[in-house]
FITOR-259300 format. One line per 3 residues: number of its first residue (from 1); their letters; for each residue x, y, z of C-alpha. Coordinates in steps of 0.001 Angstrom, whole numbers. Layout:
<sites>
NUM) a) X:Y:Z; ...
</sites>
This chain:
<sites>
1) mrr) 885:27930:-19843; 863:31417:-21125; 3054:32970:-23763
4) gvv) 4587:36279:-22746; 7594:36301:-25051; 6796:37150:-28618
7) gla) 10318:38273:-29480; 11751:34785:-29191; 11019:34013:-32824
10) tvq) 13952:35853:-34368; 16634:34772:-31902; 15385:31211:-31942
13) aff) 15882:31236:-35680; 19633:31402:-35008; 19343:28081:-33229
16) ggv) 17251:26648:-36035; 20053:24795:-37764; 20950:22978:-34580
19) ial) 17469:22494:-33193; 16189:21147:-36488; 18469:18137:-35964
22) ipr) 16862:17386:-32619; 13819:15102:-32836; 10599:16909:-32031
25) las) 10257:15264:-28684; 7267:17264:-27801; 5300:16285:-30894
28) aes) 5233:12654:-29880; 4052:13558:-26416; 862:15292:-27467
31) sra) -2054:13507:-25839; -5746:13619:-26513; -8015:15490:-24149
34) rgc) -10936:14057:-22330; -14529:15059:-23023; -15858:18574:-22599
37) psg) -18062:19540:-19678; -21704:20025:-20159; -23000:23514:-19558
40) trv) -25694:25972:-20428; -26857:25809:-24032; -25898:28996:-25868
43) aar) -27944:30549:-28619; -25557:29444:-31331; -25051:26734:-33904
46) vaa) -21766:25063:-34648; -21578:23472:-38081; -19715:20195:-38630
49) trr) -18754:19818:-34953; -19939:17329:-32396; -22390:18526:-29768
52) lgq) -21511:17161:-26336; -24307:17280:-23778; -25633:20824:-23969
55) rsh) -22415:22543:-24980; -21244:23623:-28414; -17592:24068:-29252
58) lrl) -16038:26419:-31747; -13889:25295:-34608; -10523:26873:-35105
61) iag) -10119:27939:-38696; -6919:27174:-40517; -5886:29303:-43420
64) rdr) -4037:26755:-45487; -3165:23789:-43293; -4303:20326:-44178
67) pam) -7037:19043:-41869; -5597:18146:-38465; -6786:17544:-34950
70) irt) -6450:20345:-32419; -7859:21072:-28983; -9677:24265:-28139
73) gar) -8279:24519:-24661; -7443:22871:-21377; -10880:21351:-20996
76) grr) -11890:21012:-24629; -12244:18048:-26954; -10058:17826:-30035
79) fpf) -11736:18634:-33284; -10629:19015:-36910; -9486:22184:-38519
82) srr) -11486:23205:-41528; -9762:24331:-44662; -10405:27777:-46101
85) krg) -10770:27636:-49843; -8398:29937:-51660; -10047:32997:-53110
88) rrv) -13248:32541:-51127; -14368:35593:-49207; -17296:35880:-46853
91) grs) -19888:38199:-48342; -20944:41305:-46486; -24604:40528:-47033
94) sta) -24436:37021:-45623; -26991:36316:-42895; -26496:32583:-42640
97) ipr) -24778:31013:-39678; -21084:30809:-40548; -19692:27417:-41415
100) ngi) -16963:27691:-38788; -18255:29788:-35894; -21276:30810:-33871
103) snp) -24075:33165:-34734; -26884:35032:-33013; -29315:36010:-35785
106) spn) -30064:39667:-36392; -33762:40568:-35884; -33776:42990:-38837
109) grr) -32405:40444:-41294; -29034:42127:-41674; -25781:40264:-41283
112) ptr) -24852:40098:-37588; -21674:41807:-36471; -18761:39501:-37246
115) ivi) -16001:39262:-34616; -12832:37354:-35479; -10877:35971:-32510
118) vta) -7248:35089:-33225; -5751:32570:-30807; -3180:29765:-30657
121) qvg) -2781:26356:-29103; 480:27231:-27331; -103:25789:-23920
124) egh) -3775:26023:-23015; -4552:29500:-21724; -4783:31392:-25028
127) aaa) -7365:29033:-26505; -9227:28828:-23177; -9530:32608:-23133
130) ara) -10802:32583:-26713; -13386:29945:-25830; -14599:31893:-22781
133) lsa) -14876:35114:-24760; -16742:33364:-27567; -19231:31881:-25124
136) dla) -19814:35266:-23471; -20469:36865:-26862; -22860:34090:-27843
139) qsg) -24792:34333:-24587; -25166:38110:-24853; -28223:37796:-27075
142) mpv) -26835:40454:-29416; -26730:39799:-33195; -23127:38626:-33504
145) evv) -21103:36059:-35402; -17861:34786:-33860; -15120:33141:-35899
148) vcd) -12061:31711:-34122; -8832:31559:-36165; -5550:29760:-35549
151) alt) -2831:32429:-35304; -21:29954:-35905; -1486:29057:-39269
154) glg) -1818:32718:-40126; 1772:33491:-39108; 3213:30832:-41397
157) sll) 5005:27503:-41038; 8394:28873:-39892; 6939:30936:-37041
160) ryl) 4627:28050:-36171; 7653:25809:-35738; 9578:28387:-33687
163) lld) 6702:29560:-31488; 5212:26115:-30862; 7574:23194:-31408
166) vyr) 10852:24889:-30445; 9301:26653:-27474; 7708:23434:-26215
169) wql) 11009:21578:-26642; 12822:24284:-24677; 10449:24104:-21715
172) rva) 10594:20316:-21509; 14219:19599:-22410; 16319:22783:-22123
175) pwi) 14463:25402:-20048; 17730:27285:-19498; 17635:28356:-23163
178) fgg) 14197:29894:-22755; 15225:31512:-19479; 18258:33122:-21125
181) lyr) 16245:34391:-24061; 13575:35783:-21776; 16170:37766:-19811
184) lft) 17651:39012:-23082; 14353:40362:-24365; 13337:41715:-20972
187) rfa) 16491:43777:-20462; 17249:45044:-23958; 14746:47070:-25983
190) aar) 16782:46478:-29135; 16276:42727:-28766; 12524:43196:-28389
193) alg) 12438:45431:-31447; 14360:42831:-33429; 11964:40120:-32336
196) rag) 8911:42156:-33315; 10507:42952:-36677; 11012:39247:-37277
199) liv) 7363:38526:-36516; 6234:41276:-38880; 8508:40283:-41747
202) lga) 7665:36598:-41506; 4006:36694:-40533; 2264:40025:-41214
205) rsl) 1161:39391:-44781; -178:35889:-44208; -1936:36799:-40952
208) lrl) -3598:39788:-42609; -4773:37553:-45434; -6285:35058:-42962
211) ves) -8096:37737:-40950; -9434:39595:-43995; -10726:36354:-45519
214) hdp) -13448:36369:-42829; -14455:40001:-43475; -14519:40998:-39785
217) dlv) -16128:44010:-38176; -13761:43687:-35236; -10683:41584:-34393
220) vst) -9613:40236:-31001; -6263:38564:-30236; -5689:36292:-27241
223) ypa) -2129:35348:-28300; 714:37873:-27808; 2632:37071:-31014
226) atn) -526:37714:-33025; -1215:40829:-30927; 2096:42360:-31970
229) vlg) 1566:41632:-35658; -2042:42839:-35628; -982:45955:-33738
232) ylr) 1554:46733:-36461; -1027:46138:-39197; -3549:48355:-37425
235) rsg) -1071:51163:-36762; 265:51139:-40302; -3262:51355:-41733
238) rlg) -3169:47979:-43491; -5899:46660:-41200; -8762:49110:-40987
241) kpv) -10948:47357:-38395; -10672:47870:-34623; -8273:45441:-32935
244) yat) -8506:44403:-29291; -6225:42153:-27226; -6674:40094:-24080
247) itd) -3840:39788:-21544; -4237:36859:-19155; -760:37067:-17579
250) lag) -64:39412:-14680; 3599:40218:-15445; 5902:40622:-18414
253) ltf) 3188:42575:-20188; 5552:44383:-22545; 5351:41322:-24753
256) wsh) 1535:41273:-24670; 891:44883:-25670; 1367:47086:-28730
259) pgi) 683:50782:-29437; -1449:49883:-32453; -4015:47917:-30431
262) dlh) -7214:49879:-29761; -7712:48460:-26273; -6056:45797:-24092
265) fvm) -8183:43829:-21609; -6186:43132:-18424; -7116:40896:-15520
268) hes) -5888:43077:-12631; -5807:46799:-11997; -2040:46717:-11406
271) cvs) -1557:45707:-15061; -3095:48892:-16480; -91:51152:-15887
274) eve) 2399:48583:-17220; 467:48195:-20463; 62:51950:-20841
277) rta) 3835:52442:-20577; 4172:50358:-23741; 958:51100:-25650
280) geg) 60:54609:-24509; -2428:56249:-22169; -5941:54835:-22312
283) sac) -4803:51614:-23988; -5786:49223:-21161; -9009:48363:-19368
286) hvr) -9449:46208:-16262; -12131:43567:-16856; -13541:40502:-15156
289) plv) -11237:37436:-15409; -11635:35824:-18794; -12825:32388:-17726
292) aqe) -15937:30350:-18393; -19192:31449:-16780; -19430:28242:-14734
295) ffl) -16524:29385:-12533; -18621:32300:-11267; -21647:30158:-10356
298) prn) -22022:28937:-6747; -20981:25324:-6242; -21249:23334:-3031
301) rad) -17945:21780:-2028; -19479:18456:-961; -21415:18156:-4218
304) arh) -18291:18933:-6245; -16287:16268:-4440; -19078:13751:-4872
307) ald) -19199:14476:-8619; -15444:13834:-8890; -15458:10819:-6553
310) lpr) -13020:12491:-4169; -12870:12192:-342; -15646:14165:1308
313) tdp) -13782:15628:4310; -10013:15124:3933; -7815:18044:2786
316) lvv) -7582:18257:-1005; -4524:19753:-2711; -4487:20318:-6483
319) vsg) -1058:20509:-8186; -964:21832:-11760; 1782:22417:-14312
322) ggw) -240:24158:-16951; -1195:22812:-20351; 2195:21195:-20944
325) gvg) 2766:19838:-17439; 5959:21784:-16694; 7615:22789:-13443
328) dla) 8359:20838:-10277; 5176:18799:-10095; 6860:15996:-8170
331) ggv) 7933:18440:-5460; 4386:19779:-5251; 2967:16284:-4829
334) rag) 5525:15392:-2130; 4688:18547:-213; 991:17739:-450
337) lai) 1604:14243:902; 3356:15791:3902; -52:17071:4993
340) eha) -1716:14422:7130; -4638:12658:5414; -4464:15010:2409
343) tvv) -5393:13799:-1072; -3277:15244:-3883; -4712:15635:-7381
346) clt) -1947:16314:-9913; -2781:17616:-13412; -67:16775:-15934
349) grs) -1511:18485:-18999; -673:17080:-22412; 2731:15702:-21457
352) ert) 2523:11920:-21576; 6149:11744:-20459; 5419:13749:-17289
355) her) 2288:11719:-16590; 4155:8419:-16900; 7096:9637:-14806
358) lrl) 4807:10720:-11967; 2774:7544:-12236; 5884:5456:-11643
361) lfa) 7205:7757:-8941; 3995:7671:-6871; 2718:4242:-7889
364) her) 2323:3116:-4265; 753:6297:-2946; -2968:5770:-2554
367) rvv) -3512:9460:-1788; -2213:10624:-5192; -4593:11035:-8138
370) lws) -3053:11731:-11557; -5153:13294:-14306; -4167:14757:-17637
373) fid) -7230:16924:-18198; -10663:16751:-16727; -13904:18133:-18081
376) qms) -14919:19442:-14628; -12205:21928:-13719; -14776:24204:-12139
379) dll) -15851:21390:-9838; -12245:20503:-9044; -11391:24033:-7911
382) aaa) -14643:24220:-5937; -13707:20950:-4239; -10051:21874:-3613
385) dvl) -8715:23450:-447; -5679:24914:-2209; -4094:25066:-5684
388) vhs) -343:24671:-6213; 520:26046:-9656; 3825:26369:-11468
391) tgg) 3108:28683:-14392; 399:31196:-13476; -2167:32231:-16071
394) vtc) -5717:31164:-16781; -5807:28321:-14252; -4969:30856:-11536
397) lea) -7728:33146:-12850; -10138:30213:-12602; -8983:29585:-9032
400) lar) -9560:33247:-8147; -13080:33053:-9550; -13650:29922:-7447
403) dcp) -12092:31529:-4359; -9487:28769:-4170; -6222:29788:-2407
406) iia) -3188:29740:-4735; 434:28898:-3967; 2993:29518:-6712
409) yga) 5721:26879:-6655; 8137:25102:-8998; 8043:27622:-11837
412) pag) 10154:26765:-14908; 12716:29244:-16219; 11416:32276:-18094
415) hap) 8421:34438:-17276; 6746:32094:-14778; 8919:33088:-11761
418) lva) 8128:36754:-12464; 4396:35975:-12624; 4664:34123:-9298
421) rtm) 6408:37035:-7584; 3901:39504:-9019; 897:37489:-7846
424) aai) 2402:37279:-4361; 3175:41020:-4324; -401:42026:-5187
427) gla) -1926:39568:-2725; -3446:37071:-5164; -1212:34132:-4203
430) eaa) 1521:32961:-1866; 4924:31960:-3184; 7156:29090:-2060
433) dse) 10770:28613:-3152; 11343:25135:-1699; 9418:22032:-705
436) qel) 9787:22966:2949; 8310:26423:2324; 5541:24848:284
439) vhe) 4595:22517:3149; 4439:25541:5466; 2278:27514:3035
442) lrr) -14:24539:2525; -578:24181:6263; -1310:27899:6569
445) ale) -3735:27848:3608; -5594:24871:5067; -5881:26598:8435
448) qgk) -7204:29818:6940; -9582:28169:4472; -11520:30086:1825
451) ngs) -12119:33654:2923; -14489:34866:250; -13960:36096:-3287
454) rlr) -11113:38553:-3870; -12708:39748:-7124; -14798:42903:-7286
457) plp) -17638:43353:-9813; -16293:44391:-13187; -17596:44534:-16757
460) aaa) -16829:41549:-18950; -14623:41897:-22029; -17567:40772:-24186
463) eil) -19675:43690:-22935; -17056:46240:-23946; -16554:44583:-27340
466) lsa) -20250:44681:-28120; -20495:48320:-27136; -17530:49079:-29408
469) vsp) -19190:47533:-32456; -22247:49771:-32355; -22998:51163:-35819
472) drl) -21686:54660:-35103; -18356:53256:-33902; -17885:51083:-36973
475) sap) -18751:53868:-39368; -16147:56210:-37861; -12651:55329:-39128
478) rah) -9707:55619:-36789; -8231:59061:-37332; -4639:58234:-36408
481) pgd) -2674:55476:-34604; -3047:57170:-31227; -6874:57084:-31234
484) rvp) -8418:54998:-28475; -11854:53780:-27546; -13442:56715:-25682
487) aer) -13369:56241:-21917; -17064:57083:-21633; -17858:54242:-24044
490) vsa) -15902:51769:-21914; -17543:52882:-18685; -20998:52697:-20239
493) sta) -20501:49284:-21795; -22319:47386:-19051; -25443:49467:-19453
496) yir) -25296:48939:-23206; -25505:45168:-22870; -27878:44687:-19978
</sites>
């Protein structure tokens, strides 16, 4: 689930008095993730975290929260926050591996370049993007330290409640509220301005304090609420380091972009012009989808199915509702069962309520497999014949990397229907508005099969980031808010890394 609406915070505050009386239904539903997949060992150390197989996982850094358990993403294991001691500041001359991050040592003994990634566990996509970017930076071989921070901690407790708990409650219990607010902010610029002002007033000071406590050379945001606050801080001169932002949605990008951001990384060429209308010319760059490296590696379908203990030859339909298991998953499963001999794997995310409801509904269907999260999503998409997805976002990017056909169906109210229409319009997915249409699209997708990757070679976001933190770039301060990363530097980024 992706978060495209950053302006909801202020308007939702008006509902605070009423919503505060409603039990936090979503909080009780949070479920623990399964284990993390093994993968290629990266040249990095992770202090005070468990090492699973050959893979290291980053630790999100809380500014002031008490230690708690949090997941890094859709396929990650939960791990504890670490507390930042008040008044402690990372020294510029430090060359040790950071206590809460990854580090590639510098050959000349100097402190490696420190990149702070600001993300949030709102749904799964933002943290998954942060994890993929961190792994790419670590595997680059360049002297770099990566620290991943929790944006919701930095924005403060009130915004954390509004952007996480209230938003989650809306999607699960009253999606019509979110749909109405989304239309409000989409149609009226004044509403968007009010929402951004609320984010700045409530969260700018504390987020700046969290970011500066890690003494970064460069900041990256994967969460749109943090992007808007960091863009304001950068444009106003309060944050002097370059700020970049990742955009993993394909529509509603007004909420993901800000004129103060140095460069936005978008996942499709059609997104560039939309971002530039908000943030200015030269503010967006089309990059390779921000997913884990394993999704780009060849994987035999039969081997993937064997690893997951799935039928070797029968049609395989995957139905997903994002990190929170929202949308018409039951309709997706029924449509999949209408395909003769098809096996349907349904991913219910972290919603225990949705998982239990579907378990009871399809208790006698031997062809239905219910999983919350699996540690082999790359294998699952390699094994699948088609993906039915309700929310768009990173899971769809993973499917594109795996050349798995996508059908958008059952989107909840808000931005998800717009994302579905956009993906269909640019040829990345098909869209179905009813179960009958979904059955038709499933049959057509199974007949056509996988037709080869629809992705063309592009530079990775990590390559551009590392080219931007060259010593001459860091030593040159930004002259005024309109300055951008030079186009020649972006185009030459691949050569810089390889």
